[in-house]
C-alpha positions as CSV (number, residue, x, y, z in Angstrom):
1,M,83.9,2.9,39.1
2,A,84.0,6.4,38.3
3,D,86.9,8.4,39.8
4,R,84.1,10.4,42.5
5,T,87.3,13.1,43.0
6,G,86.8,14.0,39.2
7,G,83.4,13.9,39.5
8,R,82.7,16.2,42.1
9,R,85.5,18.7,40.5
10,R,83.2,18.8,37.4
11,A,80.2,19.1,39.2
12,A,81.5,22.5,40.7
13,S,82.9,24.0,37.3
14,A,79.7,22.7,36.0
15,L,77.5,24.7,38.4
16,A,79.9,27.5,37.9
17,A,79.0,27.4,33.9
18,I,75.3,27.2,35.0
19,F,75.5,30.8,37.0
20,V,77.1,32.6,34.1
21,V,74.6,31.6,31.8
22,L,71.7,32.0,33.9
23,A,72.8,35.7,34.6
24,L,73.2,35.8,31.0
25,G,70.3,34.4,29.9
26,A,68.4,36.9,32.5
27,C,70.0,39.6,30.5
28,T,68.5,39.2,27.3
29,G,64.2,38.5,29.1
30,G,61.4,37.8,27.1
31,S,60.6,34.2,25.6
32,V,62.2,33.5,21.9
33,D,58.9,32.3,19.4
34,P,61.3,30.0,17.2
35,A,58.3,30.8,14.3
36,S,59.1,34.4,13.7
37,R,62.0,33.5,11.8
38,F,59.6,32.3,9.0
39,E,57.1,35.4,9.8
40,P,54.1,33.4,9.8
41,V,50.8,35.0,8.5
42,D,47.7,35.1,10.7
43,A,44.8,33.3,8.4
44,A,43.2,30.4,8.3
45,Y,43.2,27.9,5.7
46,S,40.4,27.5,3.3
47,D,37.2,25.4,4.1
48,E,38.4,22.5,1.3
49,V,42.0,22.6,2.7
50,A,40.4,21.8,6.3
51,E,37.9,19.9,5.3
52,Q,40.8,17.5,4.2
53,L,43.0,17.8,7.2
54,D,39.6,17.3,9.2
55,E,39.0,13.6,7.2
56,V,42.8,12.3,8.2
57,L,42.1,13.5,11.9
58,E,39.5,11.6,11.9
59,Q,40.4,8.5,9.9
60,A,43.6,8.5,12.2
61,V,40.9,8.2,15.4
62,A,38.9,5.3,14.0
63,L,41.9,3.7,12.6
64,S,43.8,3.6,16.0
65,G,40.9,2.5,17.8
66,S,41.0,5.9,19.9
67,S,38.0,7.7,21.3
68,G,39.6,11.0,20.4
69,G,42.8,13.1,19.1
70,V,44.0,16.7,18.5
71,A,46.1,17.5,15.9
72,G,47.5,21.2,14.5
73,V,49.0,22.0,11.0
74,W,50.5,25.2,10.5
75,A,52.2,27.2,7.1
76,P,53.7,30.3,7.7
77,W,53.2,31.4,4.0
78,A,49.9,30.0,4.4
79,G,47.9,30.0,7.7
80,G,47.2,27.2,10.0
81,W,44.9,24.8,10.9
82,T,43.7,23.2,14.2
83,G,41.0,20.3,14.8
84,A,39.6,18.1,17.3
85,S,38.2,14.6,16.8
86,G,35.8,12.2,19.5
87,T,36.0,12.4,23.0
88,V,38.4,12.6,25.3
89,D,37.9,9.3,26.5
90,F,35.2,6.1,26.2
91,R,33.8,6.9,29.8
92,E,29.9,7.5,29.2
93,K,29.0,11.2,29.1
94,S,32.5,11.8,28.4
95,R,33.3,15.2,27.2
96,P,34.1,16.3,23.4
97,V,38.2,17.0,22.5
98,T,39.0,20.7,22.0
99,E,42.0,22.5,20.3
100,E,43.1,22.8,24.0
101,T,42.5,19.9,25.2
102,G,46.0,18.3,26.3
103,F,48.0,15.2,25.6
104,R,51.1,13.3,26.5
105,L,54.0,13.9,24.7
106,T,55.3,10.2,24.8
107,T,59.0,10.2,23.2
108,V,59.0,14.0,21.8
109,T,59.6,14.6,26.0
110,S,63.1,13.2,24.9
111,E,63.5,16.4,22.6
112,I,63.6,18.4,25.9
113,T,66.6,16.2,27.9
114,C,68.7,16.1,24.5
115,L,67.8,20.3,24.2
116,I,69.3,20.4,27.7
117,L,72.1,18.6,27.0
118,L,73.0,20.5,24.3
119,R,72.6,24.2,26.3
120,L,74.6,23.1,28.8
121,V,77.6,22.0,26.6
122,D,77.2,25.3,25.1
123,A,77.7,26.9,28.8
124,G,80.6,24.3,29.0
125,A,79.1,22.7,31.9
126,V,79.4,19.0,30.3
127,A,80.7,17.9,26.9
128,L,79.4,15.4,24.2
129,D,82.5,13.3,24.7
130,D,82.2,12.7,28.3
131,P,81.7,9.3,29.6
132,V,78.2,8.7,31.2
133,A,80.5,6.6,33.8
134,E,82.0,9.9,35.3
135,Y,78.8,11.1,36.4
136,V,76.4,7.9,37.4
137,D,79.4,5.7,38.9
138,R,77.1,3.3,40.5
139,V,75.5,1.6,37.3
140,P,77.5,-1.3,35.9
141,G,77.8,-2.0,32.2
142,L,78.8,1.8,31.3
143,E,81.9,1.3,29.7
144,G,82.3,3.6,26.5
145,I,79.2,5.4,26.3
146,T,79.2,9.0,26.1
147,L,76.3,11.3,26.6
148,E,76.2,12.1,23.2
149,Q,75.0,8.1,21.9
150,L,72.3,8.3,25.1
151,C,71.1,10.8,22.9
152,R,71.5,9.9,19.3
153,H,70.7,6.4,20.5
154,T,73.7,4.5,19.6
155,S,75.3,3.4,22.9
156,G,73.9,0.1,22.7
157,L,71.2,0.2,25.7
158,A,68.2,-1.9,24.9
159,D,65.0,0.1,25.3
160,Y,63.5,-1.0,29.0
161,Y,60.0,-0.4,27.8
162,P,59.6,-3.3,25.1
163,G,59.8,-5.6,28.1
164,L,57.7,-3.9,30.6
165,E,55.0,-2.7,28.4
166,A,52.5,-5.1,29.4
167,H,53.0,-4.2,33.0
168,F,52.6,-0.6,31.8
169,V,49.3,-1.2,30.2
170,T,48.1,-3.2,33.3
171,N,48.7,-1.4,35.8
172,P,49.6,2.3,34.8
173,E,49.2,3.9,38.1
174,R,52.0,2.3,39.5
175,I,55.0,4.7,40.4
176,W,58.0,3.1,38.9
177,S,62.2,4.1,40.0
178,P,64.3,5.7,37.3
179,N,66.7,2.7,38.5
180,E,64.2,0.3,38.0
181,L,63.7,0.8,34.6
182,I,67.2,1.5,34.0
183,A,68.0,-1.7,35.2
184,G,65.2,-3.4,33.3
185,G,67.3,-1.7,30.1
186,L,70.1,-3.0,31.5
187,A,69.1,-6.8,32.1
188,T,68.2,-7.1,28.5
189,K,70.4,-8.0,26.0
190,P,73.1,-4.9,24.4
191,T,71.8,-4.3,20.8
192,G,75.4,-3.4,20.1
193,E,79.0,-2.1,21.5
194,P,78.8,1.6,22.2
195,G,78.8,3.7,19.0
196,E,78.4,0.7,16.7
197,V,74.4,0.6,15.5
198,W,71.1,3.1,15.7
199,S,68.5,1.3,18.1
200,Y,65.6,3.6,19.9
201,S,66.3,3.6,23.9
202,R,64.5,5.4,26.8
203,T,66.8,3.7,29.1
204,G,69.5,5.8,27.2
205,V,67.1,9.0,27.6
206,L,66.8,8.2,31.5
207,L,70.8,7.7,32.0
208,L,70.8,11.0,30.7
209,A,68.5,12.9,32.7
210,R,70.5,11.4,35.6
211,A,73.9,12.4,34.1
212,L,72.6,16.1,34.0
213,E,71.0,16.3,37.3
214,E,74.5,14.6,38.6
215,A,76.8,17.2,36.8
216,T,74.4,20.3,37.8
217,G,73.1,19.4,41.2
218,R,69.6,20.7,39.8
219,D,66.4,18.2,39.1
220,W,65.2,18.0,35.5
221,D,62.3,19.9,36.6
222,Q,64.6,22.8,37.0
223,L,66.6,22.2,34.2
224,A,63.7,22.2,31.6
225,E,62.3,25.1,33.5
226,E,65.5,27.1,32.9
227,Y,67.0,25.9,29.7
228,V,63.4,24.7,27.5
229,F,60.4,25.6,29.1
230,E,60.7,29.6,29.8
231,P,62.7,30.4,26.9
232,L,59.9,28.8,24.8
233,G,57.1,30.4,26.9
234,L,55.7,26.7,27.5
235,D,53.3,27.5,29.9
236,D,51.4,23.7,29.5
237,T,54.4,21.5,29.2
238,E,55.6,19.4,32.4
239,I,56.4,16.2,33.4
240,P,53.2,15.7,36.5
241,P,54.3,14.2,39.7
242,P,54.7,10.5,39.5
243,G,52.3,9.9,42.3
244,D,49.7,12.6,40.7
245,S,47.8,9.9,38.3
246,S,44.3,11.9,37.8
247,H,45.6,14.9,35.1
248,Q,42.3,16.0,34.6
249,G,41.8,17.7,31.2
250,L,43.8,15.5,29.5
251,L,43.4,13.0,26.3
252,G,42.3,9.6,27.8
253,A,44.7,6.6,27.3
254,Y,44.2,3.2,25.9
255,A,45.7,0.1,24.7
256,A,44.7,-3.4,23.5
257,G,45.1,-6.6,25.4
258,T,47.6,-9.6,24.9
259,G,45.8,-13.0,24.6
260,G,47.3,-16.1,25.5
261,D,48.7,-16.4,22.3
262,G,51.0,-13.6,22.9
263,K,49.1,-11.5,20.2
264,T,47.0,-8.7,20.3
265,D,43.0,-8.8,21.4
266,C,41.1,-6.4,20.4
267,A,38.2,-7.4,22.4
268,V,39.9,-6.2,25.4
269,I,41.0,-2.3,26.4
270,H,42.6,-1.4,29.0
271,D,41.7,2.0,30.4
272,D,45.1,3.9,30.8
273,T,43.9,7.1,31.7
274,S,45.3,6.9,35.2
275,Q,48.5,6.2,35.0
276,S,51.9,8.0,36.4
277,S,54.5,10.2,34.4
278,S,57.1,7.2,35.8
279,I,56.5,5.1,32.9
280,G,58.3,8.0,30.8
281,A,60.2,10.7,32.9
282,A,62.3,12.5,31.2
283,A,62.0,9.9,28.3
284,A,58.4,9.8,27.5
285,G,56.5,11.4,30.6
286,A,55.8,15.8,29.9
287,T,52.5,15.8,29.0
288,S,51.6,19.3,26.7
289,D,49.4,21.0,24.4
290,L,49.1,21.9,20.5
291,D,50.7,25.6,20.8
292,D,53.4,24.1,23.1
293,A,54.1,21.2,20.9
294,R,54.2,23.3,17.8
295,R,56.7,25.9,19.6
296,L,59.2,22.9,21.2
297,S,59.2,21.1,17.9
298,E,60.0,24.3,15.9
299,A,62.9,25.1,18.3
300,F,64.1,21.5,18.2
301,A,64.1,21.5,13.6
302,T,66.0,25.2,13.9
303,G,68.1,24.9,17.0
304,V,67.5,28.1,17.6
305,L,67.7,27.5,21.5
306,V,71.7,26.3,21.0
307,G,74.7,27.6,19.3
308,E,76.0,27.2,16.1
309,R,78.0,24.4,16.7
310,S,75.8,22.9,19.0
311,A,72.9,22.8,16.1
312,R,75.4,21.2,13.7
313,E,75.6,18.6,16.2
314,L,71.8,18.2,16.7
315,W,71.5,17.8,12.9
316,T,73.9,16.0,11.6
317,T,72.5,12.8,10.7
318,E,72.8,9.0,10.3
319,H,71.3,6.3,8.2
320,L,69.1,4.8,10.2
321,G,70.1,1.4,8.9
322,G,68.6,-2.0,7.9
323,D,65.1,-1.5,5.4
324,A,65.0,2.1,5.9
325,P,64.8,4.2,2.9
326,V,67.5,6.8,2.4
327,W,65.7,9.8,3.4
328,E,65.2,8.1,7.1
329,Q,67.9,10.1,9.2
330,F,68.3,10.0,13.0
331,G,70.2,13.1,14.3
332,L,70.7,13.8,18.4
333,G,67.5,13.0,19.8
334,G,65.3,13.3,16.7
335,A,64.8,11.9,13.4
336,E,64.8,13.6,10.1
337,Y,62.2,12.3,7.3
338,G,62.9,14.1,4.0
339,P,63.0,17.9,5.2
340,M,60.7,16.9,8.3
341,R,62.5,17.1,12.1
342,G,61.1,15.6,15.1
343,T,59.8,12.5,16.7
344,A,57.1,10.2,16.6
345,G,56.7,8.1,19.8
346,E,54.3,6.1,22.2
347,S,53.6,5.6,25.9
348,A,51.3,3.2,27.4
349,G,47.6,4.1,26.0
350,S,49.2,7.2,23.7
351,L,50.5,8.2,20.2
352,T,51.9,11.7,19.6
353,A,54.2,13.2,16.7
354,A,55.5,16.3,15.9
355,F,57.5,17.4,13.2
356,T,58.6,20.5,11.8
357,D,60.5,21.4,8.0
358,P,63.6,24.1,9.2
359,E,63.4,25.8,5.9
360,T,59.6,26.5,5.4
361,G,58.8,26.5,8.9
362,L,55.7,23.9,8.2
363,T,55.0,22.0,11.2
364,V,52.9,19.1,11.8
365,V,51.9,18.1,15.9
366,V,49.1,14.8,16.3
367,A,48.2,13.4,19.5
368,L,45.9,10.1,19.7
369,N,44.7,8.3,22.9
370,N,45.2,4.5,21.9
371,S,49.0,2.9,21.3
372,T,48.2,-0.3,20.3
373,S,49.4,0.5,16.5
374,G,52.8,2.1,17.8
375,A,54.6,4.8,16.9
376,A,54.3,4.3,13.1
377,F,51.2,4.9,12.9
378,V,50.9,8.3,14.3
379,R,53.9,8.9,12.1
380,E,51.9,8.1,9.1
381,T,49.4,10.5,10.1
382,A,51.6,13.5,10.4
383,F,53.0,12.7,7.5
384,A,49.1,12.4,5.6
385,L,49.0,15.9,7.6
386,A,52.2,17.5,6.4
387,S,51.6,16.2,2.8
388,I,48.2,18.5,2.7
389,G,49.7,21.2,4.7
390,S,53.2,21.6,2.2
391,K,50.5,22.2,-0.9
392,T,48.3,25.0,0.6
393,K,48.7,28.0,-1.4
394,A,49.6,31.4,-0.2
395,I,47.8,34.5,0.6
396,E,48.8,37.4,-1.6
397,G,52.0,39.2,-1.1
398,R,53.5,35.8,-0.3
399,E,55.3,32.9,-1.6
400,Q,54.4,29.4,-1.8
401,P,57.9,27.4,-1.0
402,L,58.3,24.2,-2.5
403,V,57.8,21.5,0.2
404,E,59.4,18.2,-1.5
405,L,58.2,15.2,0.7
406,P,59.4,11.8,-0.4
407,W,55.8,10.3,0.3
408,S,52.1,11.5,-1.3
409,L,48.9,12.1,0.6
410,E,48.3,8.3,-1.1
411,Q,50.9,6.8,0.3
412,A,50.5,8.0,4.4
413,T,47.2,7.1,4.2
414,T,47.1,4.1,2.8
415,K,50.1,3.2,5.3
416,M,47.8,3.9,8.1
417,Q,45.4,1.7,6.9
418,E,48.3,-1.1,6.9
419,I,49.3,-0.3,10.1
420,A,46.3,-0.3,12.2
421,V,45.9,-2.7,14.6
422,C,42.6,-2.6,16.0
423,P,40.6,-0.5,13.9
424,I,37.1,0.8,15.1
425,E,33.7,1.9,13.1
426,P,33.6,6.2,13.1
427,E,29.9,5.9,14.6
428,A,31.4,3.6,17.5
429,A,33.6,6.4,18.4
430,E,31.2,9.3,17.9
431,A,28.5,7.2,20.1
432,A,31.1,7.1,23.6
433,G,30.8,10.9,23.3
434,E,26.6,10.9,23.2
435,E,24.8,13.2,25.9
436,P,28.5,14.7,27.3
437,A,28.8,16.5,30.9
438,E,28.4,19.6,31.3
439,G,31.0,22.2,31.9
């Protein structure tokens, strides 16, 4: 067990450091738009490019079995595009999706938690190599694990989500305590010794959030507001209260059932629209919209919110291992695919991806409301959108940069088709949106 006296001393020094940083932050004032460094032009893409992007989004909605989806592609040298397809859910008289429709961030939420960690490191409140057990001393099995490893997903702790996914999908409104979810991960066979191998783990991110709360005496919402939301002006991003499962205005959420043989049963679709954020919490429970998700992605990819040293730590990457291509790397809380940095993830009924090229500013965000095909599907959708966006012609007076993506539009759309588990005909999705409700 960790030395509780030492933990209290560190918590006290952490609070002192936080007060100093908050005071400094108050002097700077205002919010930061990470896109400003790219000097983005205020223009719309050509009709031809917009039609290509619309087609990819519509294809993604149909292939994933979603009722609808929303996406945005921004190329600072050429302008931007936002699009919406389908309806917010499959219910009778459902509303059409709009470009302002909110959605679940899924595991993109982890970027927020890891940014909080790095900002507290900059403040001197915690250190990346601090043992988790120094702060979380009532959870066994954390020996040798550091705060950094929790964000890098090299802690060896198994992800709680796969083992509990069926429960989340069939009973989405149940409120889960972080202790239950962490226990679920700890009860699963470890993926390796601390620091040995990469293996994505929501369990680790929840433990990180717990450690940061213990270290500062403040809850996640307060830390996120001070260190991420307020500086970036993220007015429409939050983790809703666990007991509020209504989530009015968001994309719905759906997932196929599982048959007696353990295989996906596309004939059974679970409606997970009303669900508790406790399923993902600080690892995957936030909601957002296109503009906020764009700002978060740009800030995360560029490291604009953290100091120079922390920015280097953020994107000191390692190969994912196994059969992954050499251009697939993982940093401190996010992945790097060629020049694009960010996250593609899933939660019960939802898929979301957000990526930014820190050199050119090319940014892609996409959200779909059927999780059956998994995170790889929404990642390939983002890759397809990025391929189109990377080739947009610069407006007069601007130079078109060379964005070297290690995939083509054809490769990405082909993989979308291969990965799709329960595709539906576009006409079926359109039929679900007939006679939209007024207002």
